[in-house]
Backbone as CSV, one residue per row, in Angstrom:
resi,resn,N_x,N_y,N_z,CA_x,CA_y,CA_z,C_x,C_y,C_z
1,MET,-37.484,15.856,-10.259,-37.815,17.213,-9.827,-37.354,17.422,-8.377
2,LEU,-37.605,16.402,-7.517,-37.229,16.514,-6.111,-35.720,16.649,-5.957
3,ILE,-34.965,15.845,-6.749,-33.505,15.908,-6.688,-33.019,17.275,-7.142
4,ALA,-33.617,17.795,-8.224,-33.223,19.101,-8.742,-33.461,20.191,-7.702
5,GLN,-34.606,20.119,-7.022,-34.912,21.114,-5.998,-33.903,21.038,-4.852
6,ASN,-33.557,19.829,-4.435,-32.604,19.668,-3.343,-31.204,20.095,-3.756
7,MET,-30.840,19.851,-5.016,-29.545,20.307,-5.504,-29.482,21.821,-5.483
8,ASP,-30.612,22.462,-5.826,-30.661,23.920,-5.790,-30.442,24.414,-4.363
9,LYS,-31.027,23.692,-3.383,-30.809,24.042,-1.982,-29.330,23.899,-1.624
10,GLY,-28.721,22.836,-2.157,-27.293,22.627,-1.902,-26.468,23.774,-2.436
11,PHE,-26.793,24.253,-3.654,-26.074,25.380,-4.236,-26.238,26.635,-3.384
12,TYR,-27.448,26.867,-2.851,-27.705,28.075,-2.071,-26.934,28.081,-0.756
13,LYS,-26.477,26.911,-0.311,-25.741,26.841,0.947,-24.295,27.325,0.807
14,PHE,-23.797,27.407,-0.419,-22.365,27.614,-0.565,-21.841,28.987,-0.198
15,PRO,-22.583,30.086,-0.349,-22.063,31.349,0.169,-21.753,31.275,1.658
16,SER,-22.611,30.596,2.435,-22.353,30.482,3.876,-21.217,29.509,4.157
17,ILE,-21.062,28.492,3.301,-19.933,27.565,3.463,-18.621,28.310,3.289
18,VAL,-18.562,29.121,2.228,-17.344,29.882,1.953,-17.063,30.857,3.081
19,SER,-18.103,31.513,3.586,-17.927,32.451,4.697,-17.393,31.732,5.930
20,ALA,-17.916,30.518,6.181,-17.456,29.736,7.331,-15.992,29.337,7.174
21,LEU,-15.634,28.881,5.968,-14.246,28.509,5.706,-13.331,29.720,5.832
22,ASP,-13.808,30.860,5.320,-13.024,32.090,5.338,-12.713,32.513,6.765
23,ALA,-13.678,32.315,7.665,-13.510,32.747,9.052,-12.648,31.785,9.855
24,LYS,-12.699,30.478,9.514,-12.073,29.468,10.366,-10.657,29.105,9.941
25,GLN,-10.308,29.321,8.678,-8.996,28.912,8.202,-7.978,30.019,8.430
26,GLU,-6.891,29.679,9.115,-5.819,30.647,9.300,-5.114,30.901,7.972
27,THR,-4.868,29.835,7.224,-4.269,29.967,5.902,-5.345,29.682,4.881
28,LYS,-5.826,30.703,4.212,-6.957,30.559,3.303,-6.495,29.965,1.978
29,SER,-7.298,29.087,1.405,-6.993,28.513,0.110,-7.313,29.522,-0.977
30,ASP,-6.777,29.284,-2.173,-7.039,30.178,-3.308,-8.526,30.258,-3.602
31,PHE,-9.199,29.134,-3.473,-10.633,29.117,-3.769,-11.396,30.024,-2.810
32,ILE,-11.051,29.958,-1.531,-11.751,30.756,-0.521,-11.526,32.242,-0.775
33,ILE,-10.288,32.603,-1.150,-9.989,34.019,-1.425,-10.837,34.534,-2.579
34,ILE,-10.904,33.745,-3.671,-11.684,34.158,-4.842,-13.166,34.201,-4.510
35,ALA,-13.655,33.156,-3.836,-15.076,33.086,-3.511,-15.483,34.205,-2.559
36,HIS,-14.600,34.524,-1.606,-14.922,35.582,-0.648,-15.051,36.934,-1.351
37,LYS,-14.200,37.162,-2.349,-14.293,38.408,-3.115,-15.635,38.492,-3.839
38,LYS,-16.092,37.350,-4.379,-17.376,37.325,-5.088,-18.526,37.635,-4.130
39,ILE,-18.445,37.056,-2.918,-19.504,37.296,-1.935,-19.529,38.768,-1.535
40,SER,-18.330,39.357,-1.381,-18.244,40.748,-0.932,-18.755,41.728,-1.975
41,THR,-18.596,41.361,-3.259,-18.959,42.299,-4.330,-20.325,42.038,-4.921
42,GLN,-20.923,40.855,-4.658,-22.219,40.534,-5.246,-23.242,40.272,-4.146
43,PRO,-24.439,40.810,-4.281,-25.483,40.562,-3.280,-25.899,39.100,-3.285
44,HIS,-26.347,38.605,-2.130,-26.750,37.199,-2.023,-28.058,36.921,-2.738
45,LYS,-28.714,37.972,-3.193,-29.969,37.754,-3.908,-29.705,37.169,-5.287
46,THR,-28.465,37.333,-5.755,-28.111,36.771,-7.049,-28.231,35.256,-6.986
47,SER,-28.643,34.642,-8.118,-28.791,33.190,-8.175,-27.522,32.504,-7.703
48,SER,-27.679,31.517,-6.813,-26.510,30.789,-6.316,-25.788,30.073,-7.444
49,LYS,-26.557,29.577,-8.426,-25.925,28.895,-9.556,-25.052,29.876,-10.332
50,LYS,-25.552,31.114,-10.523,-24.775,32.126,-11.238,-23.549,32.507,-10.414
51,TRP,-23.741,32.607,-9.102,-22.632,32.947,-8.207,-21.528,31.892,-8.291
52,LEU,-21.937,30.616,-8.227,-20.963,29.531,-8.334,-20.288,29.524,-9.697
53,LYS,-21.073,29.793,-10.748,-20.535,29.808,-12.102,-19.443,30.861,-12.230
54,ASP,-19.683,32.051,-11.643,-18.688,33.119,-11.704,-17.406,32.712,-10.986
55,VAL,-17.576,32.041,-9.836,-16.398,31.594,-9.090,-15.655,30.510,-9.864
56,PHE,-16.425,29.562,-10.437,-15.801,28.456,-11.162,-14.953,28.949,-12.325
57,TYR,-15.438,29.949,-13.055,-14.699,30.470,-14.197,-13.421,31.186,-13.763
58,SER,-13.330,31.533,-12.463,-12.154,32.229,-11.951,-11.161,31.270,-11.310
59,PHE,-11.463,29.972,-11.349,-10.674,29.021,-10.567,-10.443,27.739,-11.355
60,PRO,-9.320,27.034,-11.090,-9.050,25.772,-11.785,-10.224,24.806,-11.700
61,LEU,-10.388,24.039,-12.761,-11.562,23.176,-12.900,-11.678,22.149,-11.783
62,ILE,-10.536,21.563,-11.365,-10.576,20.473,-10.398,-11.239,20.897,-9.086
63,LEU,-10.810,22.019,-8.500,-11.387,22.428,-7.221,-12.822,22.889,-7.372
64,SER,-13.158,23.453,-8.541,-14.558,23.827,-8.757,-15.427,22.577,-8.821
65,GLU,-14.867,21.479,-9.343,-15.616,20.222,-9.393,-15.800,19.645,-7.992
66,ILE,-14.817,19.839,-7.119,-14.969,19.398,-5.730,-16.125,20.136,-5.074
67,THR,-16.201,21.443,-5.337,-17.288,22.245,-4.779,-18.628,21.803,-5.345
68,ASN,-18.637,21.511,-6.635,-19.860,21.028,-7.280,-20.289,19.697,-6.663
69,PHE,-19.315,18.838,-6.400,-19.608,17.553,-5.758,-20.249,17.763,-4.390
70,CYS,-19.728,18.745,-3.634,-20.274,19.018,-2.300,-21.741,19.424,-2.378
71,ALA,-22.090,20.210,-3.406,-23.485,20.621,-3.567,-24.376,19.408,-3.810
72,VAL,-23.915,18.515,-4.686,-24.685,17.303,-4.984,-24.765,16.411,-3.746
73,ALA,-23.640,16.286,-3.007,-23.615,15.443,-1.812,-24.573,15.965,-0.748
74,LEU,-24.662,17.290,-0.604,-25.600,17.873,0.358,-27.042,17.604,-0.050
75,ALA,-27.300,17.694,-1.367,-28.648,17.400,-1.857,-29.016,15.947,-1.592
76,LEU,-28.067,15.036,-1.831,-28.307,13.612,-1.564,-28.526,13.373,-0.072
77,SER,-27.766,14.097,0.764,-27.923,13.960,2.211,-29.326,14.370,2.653
78,ASP,-29.854,15.441,2.037,-31.216,15.879,2.363,-32.251,14.823,1.989
79,LEU,-31.919,14.006,0.967,-32.841,12.964,0.510,-32.616,11.636,1.233
80,GLY,-31.645,11.613,2.160,-31.403,10.393,2.926,-30.333,9.492,2.355
81,TYR,-29.586,9.978,1.357,-28.516,9.180,0.760,-27.159,9.743,1.178
82,LYS,-26.133,8.896,1.128,-24.792,9.322,1.500,-23.843,9.147,0.321
83,ALA,-23.199,10.234,-0.066,-22.222,10.166,-1.156,-20.993,9.395,-0.686
84,GLY,-20.361,8.672,-1.625,-19.218,7.843,-1.256,-17.914,8.609,-1.166
85,GLY,-17.669,9.503,-2.120,-16.412,10.240,-2.126,-16.064,10.729,-3.510
86,ILE,-14.816,11.125,-3.692,-14.365,11.678,-4.973,-13.118,10.938,-5.451
87,ARG,-12.838,11.092,-6.751,-11.594,10.557,-7.319,-10.851,11.695,-7.996
88,LEU,-9.603,11.894,-7.603,-8.739,12.894,-8.223,-7.902,12.201,-9.286
89,ASP,-7.958,12.692,-10.509,-7.315,11.998,-11.623,-6.295,12.871,-12.348
90,SER,-6.045,14.075,-11.852,-5.058,14.944,-12.488,-4.681,16.051,-11.526
91,GLY,-3.648,16.806,-11.885,-3.224,17.926,-11.060,-2.341,17.506,-9.898
92,ASP,-2.136,18.433,-8.976,-1.325,18.199,-7.785,-2.159,17.415,-6.775
93,LEU,-1.962,16.106,-6.746,-2.812,15.239,-5.927,-2.695,15.538,-4.435
94,ALA,-1.487,15.856,-3.963,-1.303,16.156,-2.541,-2.066,17.420,-2.160
95,TYR,-1.883,18.475,-2.937,-2.543,19.757,-2.660,-4.057,19.638,-2.778
96,LEU,-4.510,19.026,-3.855,-5.953,18.928,-4.095,-6.646,18.078,-3.034
97,SER,-5.989,16.997,-2.608,-6.607,16.148,-1.577,-6.725,16.899,-0.252
98,CYS,-5.712,17.697,0.086,-5.770,18.483,1.325,-6.858,19.547,1.249
99,GLU,-6.981,20.208,0.077,-8.021,21.221,-0.097,-9.409,20.588,-0.007
100,ALA,-9.559,19.416,-0.629,-10.852,18.727,-0.600,-11.225,18.351,0.827
101,ARG,-10.234,17.882,1.604,-10.510,17.491,2.987,-10.950,18.694,3.821
102,LYS,-10.340,19.868,3.571,-10.750,21.087,4.286,-12.213,21.408,3.989
103,PHE,-12.594,21.288,2.715,-13.985,21.531,2.322,-14.916,20.590,3.066
104,PHE,-14.584,19.300,3.032,-15.458,18.292,3.626,-15.621,18.516,5.132
105,CYS,-14.512,18.803,5.818,-14.572,19.006,7.272,-15.373,20.255,7.622
106,ALA,-15.207,21.324,6.823,-15.945,22.558,7.083,-17.441,22.357,6.888
107,ILE,-17.807,21.599,5.856,-19.226,21.341,5.590,-19.833,20.484,6.695
108,GLU,-19.081,19.474,7.154,-19.587,18.625,8.243,-19.869,19.458,9.491
109,LYS,-18.964,20.389,9.799,-19.125,21.203,11.005,-20.213,22.257,10.832
110,GLU,-20.262,22.894,9.656,-21.197,23.992,9.434,-22.636,23.509,9.308
111,PHE,-22.826,22.387,8.608,-24.187,21.919,8.333,-24.558,20.660,9.110
112,ARG,-23.650,20.244,10.010,-23.916,19.093,10.883,-24.311,17.857,10.074
113,VAL,-23.466,17.542,9.091,-23.671,16.336,8.285,-22.661,15.295,8.770
114,PRO,-23.061,14.327,9.586,-22.124,13.358,10.161,-21.350,12.596,9.086
115,GLY,-20.045,12.477,9.285,-19.211,11.691,8.385,-18.777,12.392,7.121
116,PHE,-19.255,13.620,6.874,-18.897,14.309,5.627,-17.391,14.594,5.571
117,GLY,-16.801,14.894,6.719,-15.370,15.187,6.743,-14.501,13.981,6.460
118,LYS,-15.085,12.776,6.610,-14.331,11.545,6.357,-14.653,10.951,4.992
119,MET,-15.188,11.784,4.109,-15.501,11.328,2.756,-14.252,10.725,2.103
120,THR,-14.416,9.608,1.402,-13.278,8.926,0.785,-12.709,9.738,-0.371
121,ILE,-11.393,9.899,-0.371,-10.688,10.571,-1.463,-9.782,9.545,-2.130
122,THR,-10.057,9.259,-3.390,-9.264,8.304,-4.165,-8.447,9.059,-5.207
123,ALA,-7.227,8.626,-5.442,-6.360,9.285,-6.424,-5.856,8.275,-7.437
124,SER,-5.741,8.715,-8.686,-5.180,7.879,-9.750,-4.341,8.775,-10.657
125,ASN,-4.082,8.326,-11.880,-3.298,9.071,-12.881,-1.854,8.585,-12.945
126,ASP,-1.657,7.397,-13.517,-0.323,6.835,-13.756,0.548,6.833,-12.500
127,LEU,0.004,6.360,-11.407,0.756,6.325,-10.151,1.771,5.187,-10.162
128,ASN,2.945,5.457,-9.602,3.961,4.420,-9.454,4.629,4.572,-8.089
129,GLU,5.653,3.782,-7.822,6.296,3.805,-6.504,6.880,5.174,-6.182
130,GLU,7.507,5.813,-7.188,8.119,7.118,-6.957,7.066,8.159,-6.591
131,THR,5.926,8.119,-7.301,4.849,9.076,-7.025,4.294,8.875,-5.625
132,LEU,4.049,7.622,-5.245,3.507,7.330,-3.920,4.480,7.754,-2.822
133,ASP,5.767,7.514,-3.053,6.778,7.907,-2.071,6.811,9.424,-1.910
134,ALA,6.716,10.147,-3.039,6.713,11.613,-2.999,5.473,12.139,-2.280
135,LEU,4.323,11.523,-2.537,3.083,11.948,-1.879,3.165,11.750,-0.366
136,ASN,3.719,10.623,0.052,3.842,10.351,1.488,4.769,11.351,2.173
137,LYS,5.818,11.779,1.467,6.750,12.745,2.043,6.133,14.141,2.103
138,GLN,5.313,14.486,1.094,4.674,15.803,1.066,3.578,15.916,2.115
139,GLY,2.871,14.817,2.315,1.671,14.848,3.147,0.451,15.018,2.272
140,HIS,-0.552,14.175,2.483,-1.754,14.208,1.646,-2.940,13.700,2.448
141,GLU,-4.114,13.743,1.842,-5.340,13.271,2.491,-6.017,12.188,1.655
142,VAL,-5.236,11.483,0.841,-5.777,10.436,-0.023,-6.004,9.171,0.798
143,ASP,-7.181,8.567,0.641,-7.523,7.337,1.368,-7.220,6.083,0.561
144,ALA,-7.306,6.188,-0.769,-7.106,5.007,-1.623,-6.453,5.434,-2.927
145,PHE,-5.624,4.556,-3.476,-4.943,4.833,-4.734,-5.394,3.835,-5.793
146,GLY,-5.662,4.340,-6.978,-6.005,3.484,-8.104,-4.789,3.311,-8.991
147,ILE,-4.188,2.126,-8.956,-2.967,1.872,-9.727,-3.278,0.832,-10.789
148,GLY,-3.117,1.192,-12.040,-3.442,0.292,-13.136,-2.257,0.022,-14.033
149,THR,-1.814,1.049,-14.751,-0.761,0.893,-15.756,0.509,0.301,-15.164
150,TYR,0.970,0.847,-14.057,2.239,0.409,-13.484,2.098,-0.859,-12.648
151,LEU,0.866,-1.323,-12.462,0.646,-2.568,-11.734,0.598,-3.746,-12.702
152,VAL,-0.076,-3.537,-13.832,-0.237,-4.603,-14.821,1.048,-4.805,-15.612
153,THR,1.700,-3.709,-15.990,2.959,-3.786,-16.738,4.069,-3.233,-15.864
154,CYS,5.038,-4.063,-15.530,6.125,-3.656,-14.645,7.187,-2.914,-15.443
155,PHE,7.261,-1.599,-15.264,8.215,-0.793,-16.019,9.643,-1.017,-15.540
156,ALA,9.813,-1.309,-14.249,11.159,-1.485,-13.708,11.799,-2.782,-14.205
157,GLN,10.991,-3.831,-14.401,11.510,-5.126,-14.856,10.479,-5.746,-15.785
158,ALA,10.608,-5.419,-17.061,9.608,-5.852,-18.042,9.540,-7.372,-18.169
159,ALA,10.686,-8.047,-18.007,10.715,-9.509,-18.112,10.787,-10.122,-16.718
160,LEU,9.970,-11.135,-16.485,9.958,-11.824,-15.196,10.964,-12.965,-15.226
161,GLY,11.999,-12.832,-14.407,12.998,-13.887,-14.333,12.584,-14.935,-13.313
162,CYS,12.377,-16.165,-13.761,11.922,-17.233,-12.863,12.842,-18.439,-13.025
163,VAL,13.403,-18.909,-11.917,14.355,-20.016,-11.960,13.900,-21.115,-11.001
164,PHE,13.835,-22.343,-11.505,13.546,-23.496,-10.654,14.872,-24.168,-10.295
165,LYS,15.085,-24.421,-9.015,16.320,-25.057,-8.577,16.001,-26.411,-7.941
166,LEU,16.650,-27.425,-8.416,16.435,-28.778,-7.921,17.042,-28.926,-6.527
167,VAL,16.259,-29.382,-5.562,16.761,-29.545,-4.196,16.659,-30.988,-3.711
168,GLU,15.997,-31.854,-4.504,15.805,-33.231,-4.037,15.482,-34.135,-5.222
169,ILE,16.030,-35.336,-5.223,15.673,-36.365,-6.202,15.419,-37.658,-5.439
170,ASN,14.185,-38.154,-5.519,13.837,-39.406,-4.833,14.289,-39.401,-3.366
171,ASN,13.934,-38.305,-2.677,14.253,-38.137,-1.257,15.743,-37.979,-0.972
172,GLN,16.536,-37.781,-2.025,17.964,-37.543,-1.843,18.251,-36.051,-2.036
173,PRO,18.738,-35.364,-1.006,19.015,-33.929,-1.128,20.062,-33.644,-2.195
174,ARG,19.837,-32.583,-2.960,20.783,-32.163,-3.990,21.133,-30.691,-3.768
175,ILE,22.250,-30.275,-4.311,22.698,-28.897,-4.153,23.183,-28.355,-5.492
176,LYS,22.902,-27.102,-5.761,23.412,-26.452,-6.964,24.671,-25.693,-6.580
177,LEU,25.756,-25.955,-7.291,27.023,-25.304,-7.004,27.250,-24.152,-7.968
178,SER,27.864,-23.096,-7.468,28.145,-21.930,-8.295,29.272,-21.132,-7.661
179,GLU,30.061,-20.445,-8.507,31.099,-19.561,-7.982,30.480,-18.349,-7.291
180,ASP,29.238,-18.030,-7.667,28.487,-16.964,-7.014,27.715,-17.584,-5.847
181,VAL,28.145,-17.284,-4.619,27.563,-17.923,-3.434,26.061,-17.679,-3.331
182,SER,25.599,-16.519,-3.795,24.167,-16.206,-3.699,23.317,-17.142,-4.545
183,LYS,23.942,-17.847,-5.497,23.200,-18.760,-6.369,23.263,-20.210,-5.900
184,VAL,24.030,-20.482,-4.866,24.113,-21.842,-4.326,22.818,-22.141,-3.576
185,SER,22.200,-23.261,-3.898,20.909,-23.599,-3.286,21.109,-24.289,-1.942
186,ILE,20.094,-24.181,-1.093,20.089,-24.901,0.181,19.355,-26.218,-0.055
187,PRO,19.992,-27.351,0.197,19.392,-28.640,-0.166,18.174,-29.005,0.667
188,TYR,17.367,-29.848,0.086,16.187,-30.429,0.720,15.164,-29.342,1.037
189,ILE,14.543,-29.354,2.214,13.453,-28.417,2.494,13.846,-27.397,3.568
190,MET,15.147,-27.072,3.611,15.684,-26.031,4.492,15.598,-26.378,5.975
191,THR,15.297,-27.630,6.282,15.416,-28.131,7.655,16.065,-29.503,7.570
192,GLY,16.818,-29.846,8.589,17.459,-31.149,8.579,16.435,-32.271,8.535
193,GLU,16.766,-33.361,7.830,15.815,-34.456,7.639,15.370,-35.056,8.974
194,ASN,16.297,-35.240,9.884,15.970,-35.846,11.176,16.003,-34.818,12.310
195,GLU,15.823,-33.568,11.959,15.943,-32.495,12.946,14.566,-31.981,13.343
196,SER,14.324,-31.873,14.642,13.034,-31.357,15.113,12.979,-29.845,14.914
197,PRO,11.781,-29.294,14.714,11.647,-27.849,14.500,11.975,-27.067,15.767
198,PRO,12.294,-25.790,15.644,12.581,-24.961,16.827,11.370,-24.892,17.753
199,LYS,11.633,-24.587,19.020,10.563,-24.470,20.010,10.595,-23.080,20.636
200,VAL,9.417,-22.592,20.987,9.302,-21.272,21.611,10.056,-21.261,22.941
201,ALA,10.816,-20.176,23.165,11.567,-19.949,24.412,12.730,-20.920,24.602
202,GLU,13.095,-21.654,23.544,14.227,-22.580,23.636,15.357,-22.071,22.745
203,ARG,16.510,-21.796,23.339,17.625,-21.193,22.613,18.179,-22.132,21.551
204,ILE,18.425,-21.559,20.367,19.017,-22.340,19.277,20.149,-21.529,18.644
205,LEU,21.089,-22.239,18.039,22.195,-21.589,17.343,21.822,-21.412,15.877
206,CYS,21.829,-20.175,15.415,21.522,-19.874,14.014,22.801,-19.473,13.294
207,ARG,22.970,-20.012,12.079,24.190,-19.742,11.326,23.867,-19.224,9.935
208,HIS,24.746,-18.368,9.446,24.645,-17.930,8.057,24.925,-19.151,7.179
209,PRO,24.139,-19.368,6.113,24.309,-20.595,5.322,25.712,-20.784,4.758
210,PHE,26.432,-19.686,4.445,27.707,-19.832,3.737,28.874,-19.094,4.394
211,ASN,28.600,-18.250,5.373,29.669,-17.514,6.051,29.843,-18.084,7.455
212,GLU,30.949,-18.808,7.660,31.124,-19.534,8.919,31.308,-18.617,10.127
213,SER,31.710,-17.376,9.912,31.949,-16.473,11.037,30.676,-15.800,11.545
214,LYS,29.593,-15.862,10.767,28.343,-15.213,11.167,27.425,-16.238,11.831
215,ARG,27.246,-16.080,13.127,26.387,-16.993,13.879,25.884,-16.284,15.139
216,ALA,24.753,-16.734,15.649,24.173,-16.099,16.837,23.175,-17.043,17.488
217,TYR,23.058,-16.933,18.807,22.026,-17.674,19.523,20.729,-16.874,19.478
218,VAL,19.632,-17.563,19.249,18.321,-16.919,19.147,17.335,-17.670,20.035
219,VAL,16.499,-16.907,20.747,15.418,-17.496,21.547,14.099,-17.135,20.861
220,PRO,13.475,-18.073,20.150,12.250,-17.765,19.389,11.082,-17.381,20.300
221,GLN,10.367,-16.343,19.913,9.125,-15.970,20.594,7.914,-16.563,19.889
222,GLN,8.105,-16.914,18.635,7.024,-17.517,17.850,7.642,-18.432,16.807
223,VAL,7.039,-19.580,16.594,7.513,-20.541,15.597,6.365,-20.870,14.656
224,GLU,6.610,-20.739,13.369,5.569,-21.014,12.370,6.166,-21.810,11.213
225,GLU,5.503,-22.866,10.843,5.944,-23.655,9.692,5.519,-22.929,8.416
226,LEU,6.494,-22.498,7.635,6.206,-21.684,6.459,5.852,-22.526,5.235
227,LEU,6.471,-23.700,5.120,6.237,-24.531,3.939,4.933,-25.307,4.093
228,LYS,3.994,-25.026,3.207,2.700,-25.722,3.224,2.459,-26.343,1.852
229,CYS,1.810,-27.495,1.847,1.569,-28.226,0.601,0.174,-27.888,0.060
230,TYR,0.137,-27.171,-1.057,-1.137,-26.833,-1.698,-1.385,-27.705,-2.929
231,TRP,-0.307,-28.228,-3.510,-0.436,-29.103,-4.677,0.459,-30.328,-4.447
232,PRO,-0.117,-31.434,-4.004,0.694,-32.597,-3.627,1.206,-33.419,-4.800
233,GLY,0.584,-33.260,-5.987,0.971,-34.098,-7.115,0.702,-35.553,-6.800
234,ASP,1.680,-36.426,-7.022,1.498,-37.850,-6.702,2.304,-38.241,-5.465
235,SER,2.614,-37.258,-4.624,3.435,-37.531,-3.439,2.653,-38.209,-2.327
236,GLY,1.329,-38.103,-2.379,0.511,-38.688,-1.329,0.354,-37.796,-0.111
237,LYS,0.956,-36.618,-0.147,0.833,-35.695,0.983,-0.558,-35.065,1.002
238,LYS,-0.997,-34.699,2.191,-2.295,-34.055,2.338,-2.186,-32.588,1.957
239,ALA,-3.047,-32.156,1.051,-2.995,-30.775,0.573,-3.768,-29.845,1.506
240,VAL,-3.252,-28.634,1.663,-3.926,-27.591,2.440,-4.806,-26.792,1.489
241,GLU,-5.999,-26.424,1.949,-6.914,-25.657,1.099,-6.327,-24.282,0.792
242,LEU,-6.342,-23.916,-0.473,-5.789,-22.632,-0.899,-6.650,-21.493,-0.359
243,PRO,-6.060,-20.515,0.341,-6.858,-19.423,0.917,-7.418,-18.510,-0.166
244,THR,-8.466,-17.783,0.170,-9.074,-16.846,-0.773,-8.152,-15.650,-0.973
245,LEU,-8.438,-14.877,-2.015,-7.631,-13.694,-2.306,-7.673,-12.705,-1.139
246,LYS,-8.839,-12.559,-0.518,-8.978,-11.634,0.612,-8.112,-12.071,1.789
247,VAL,-8.142,-13.369,2.095,-7.342,-13.896,3.204,-5.851,-13.742,2.902
248,THR,-5.466,-14.008,1.657,-4.067,-13.862,1.251,-3.608,-12.419,1.401
249,ARG,-4.463,-11.489,0.988,-4.130,-10.058,1.101,-3.958,-9.650,2.559
250,GLU,-4.879,-10.097,3.414,-4.810,-9.750,4.838,-3.538,-10.307,5.478
251,ARG,-3.169,-11.526,5.078,-1.946,-12.119,5.629,-0.718,-11.349,5.155
252,CYS,-0.727,-10.939,3.899,0.397,-10.168,3.354,0.579,-8.868,4.137
253,ILE,-0.518,-8.156,4.385,-0.458,-6.897,5.134,0.034,-7.139,6.559
254,GLN,-0.472,-8.211,7.171,-0.085,-8.531,8.547,1.400,-8.890,8.633
255,GLN,1.894,-9.651,7.651,3.298,-10.045,7.643,4.212,-8.843,7.399
256,LEU,3.801,-7.949,6.486,4.607,-6.757,6.205,4.689,-5.842,7.421
257,SER,3.617,-5.806,8.209,3.608,-4.952,9.402,4.613,-5.426,10.448
258,GLN,5.042,-6.688,10.359,5.995,-7.236,11.321,7.447,-7.047,10.883
259,MET,7.640,-6.552,9.666,8.998,-6.357,9.160,9.656,-5.155,9.835
260,TRP,10.965,-5.217,9.979,11.713,-4.084,10.511,11.702,-2.953,9.482
261,PRO,11.635,-1.695,9.939,11.606,-0.557,9.000,12.808,-0.512,8.065
262,ASP,13.994,-0.942,8.549,15.188,-0.871,7.694,15.130,-1.871,6.546
263,HIS,14.291,-2.903,6.665,14.093,-3.835,5.550,13.113,-3.270,4.523
264,MET,12.224,-2.363,4.957,11.132,-1.885,4.118,11.419,-0.558,3.419
265,ARG,12.484,0.129,3.794,12.744,1.434,3.181,13.059,1.275,1.696
266,ARG,12.677,2.298,0.913,12.848,2.226,-0.542,14.316,2.327,-0.939
267,LEU,15.059,3.204,-0.274,16.444,3.444,-0.657,17.380,2.621,0.225
268,ASN,18.187,1.781,-0.423,19.172,0.944,0.265,18.589,0.159,1.444
269,PRO,17.602,-0.692,1.201,17.042,-1.492,2.300,18.054,-2.519,2.804
270,THR,17.985,-2.824,4.081,18.857,-3.842,4.659,18.417,-5.224,4.177
271,PRO,19.346,-6.037,3.675,18.963,-7.386,3.210,18.332,-8.201,4.333
272,TYR,17.315,-8.962,3.989,16.631,-9.812,4.972,17.488,-11.046,5.240
273,LYS,17.749,-11.303,6.491,18.651,-12.398,6.854,17.907,-13.733,6.910
274,VAL,18.540,-14.752,6.357,18.038,-16.123,6.437,19.130,-16.972,7.082
275,SER,18.783,-17.646,8.156,19.760,-18.467,8.869,19.339,-19.929,8.846
276,VAL,20.297,-20.797,9.118,20.010,-22.235,9.187,20.522,-22.758,10.527
277,SER,20.046,-23.932,10.887,20.508,-24.546,12.138,21.947,-25.028,11.971
278,ALA,22.586,-25.311,13.089,23.976,-25.778,13.049,24.094,-27.098,12.293
279,LYS,23.124,-28.001,12.489,23.159,-29.300,11.802,22.992,-29.136,10.299
280,LEU,22.059,-28.257,9.902,21.839,-28.053,8.473,23.042,-27.359,7.842
281,TYR,23.690,-26.464,8.578,24.903,-25.808,8.085,25.977,-26.855,7.787
282,ASP,26.176,-27.769,8.730,27.187,-28.821,8.531,26.836,-29.688,7.328
283,PHE,25.546,-30.011,7.164,25.138,-30.877,6.057,25.326,-30.181,4.710
284,ILE,25.001,-28.876,4.646,25.179,-28.115,3.398,26.628,-28.195,2.940
285,HIS,27.550,-27.961,3.859,28.964,-27.923,3.483,29.523,-29.327,3.260
286,PHE,28.970,-30.320,3.925,29.353,-31.709,3.652,28.963,-32.081,2.223
287,LEU,27.723,-31.751,1.843,27.246,-32.058,0.495,28.020,-31.260,-0.543
288,TRP,28.315,-30.006,-0.225,29.059,-29.125,-1.131,30.436,-29.731,-1.442
289,LEU,31.152,-30.150,-0.397,32.488,-30.707,-0.589,32.440,-32.039,-1.334
290,ASN,31.387,-32.822,-1.101,31.259,-34.112,-1.781,30.966,-33.953,-3.262
291,GLU,30.182,-32.933,-3.623,29.743,-32.760,-5.006,30.693,-31.903,-5.830
292,ALA,31.419,-31.016,-5.183,32.300,-30.109,-5.928,33.505,-30.879,-6.469
293,PRO,33.829,-30.691,-7.752,34.991,-31.386,-8.319,36.294,-30.868,-7.708
294,VAL,37.236,-31.754,-7.571,38.537,-31.384,-7.004,39.508,-31.150,-8.148
295,GLY,40.099,-29.983,-8.150,41.044,-29.657,-9.214,42.347,-30.428,-9.069
296,GLU,43.079,-30.520,-10.164,44.359,-31.240,-10.162,45.417,-30.348,-10.790
297,LEU,46.493,-30.149,-10.078,47.572,-29.283,-10.549,48.749,-30.131,-11.010
298,HIS,49.361,-29.725,-12.100,50.537,-30.439,-12.631,51.719,-29.493,-12.667
């Protein structure tokens, strides 16, 4: 009974909410235009529920549901509870999220409900990379995306291609040879066997693994060992504890934030460069020449 009474109070607040939005918005939304006409033509003595019902029947269901949510959220606020947010599951997600944010901000200002303008807006409905890219270009107010279908089943590449390449046998480096240079493996563990790791602020010569003309001196600002042993097998190596999913996610986000924008763009991204030391470059090509068969001409 108490909740019902408070919800009724929430409904009665909406004529003034619409009036406030109508006065403050330079570009009025369709909902505000329709609602303002209802207020102008109908006395406020009319039941707020009937007033809202008349407006709802004149307007798309999605935005009327946002307004309905606001009434419930205000009632919960009066009872000491805080609504979490809304989920948009159909329609123009960019437009609807912006309209919803306008509602929330106006209610926070008009009724002094702290945090109402920052209500979480979640969007779903068969979202994929193209949809997300389009939303970002349009501009939106979505805080979180629910991606299911296109996350579980990869439409772009239905089959997962996985290749294991042998790089070592009994501590002896091995190399895979191919006419396609991109398929030639780098032997061992991508560092020279007797070579010390790079040091911060110490200049080193970096070389392209297979193109002898591409080389550059680099002064590292940070050095991190990327290869970690999580499953030692019978090697006797000490295993590192596998991080939790949360820690892995945080590291992924942190690492992506350090990438150059030209590597991260969707259309024609710049290939990520991998270089090797001068010693490892020499060893790769020494092993390549030793293992590659020599042709014989007659």
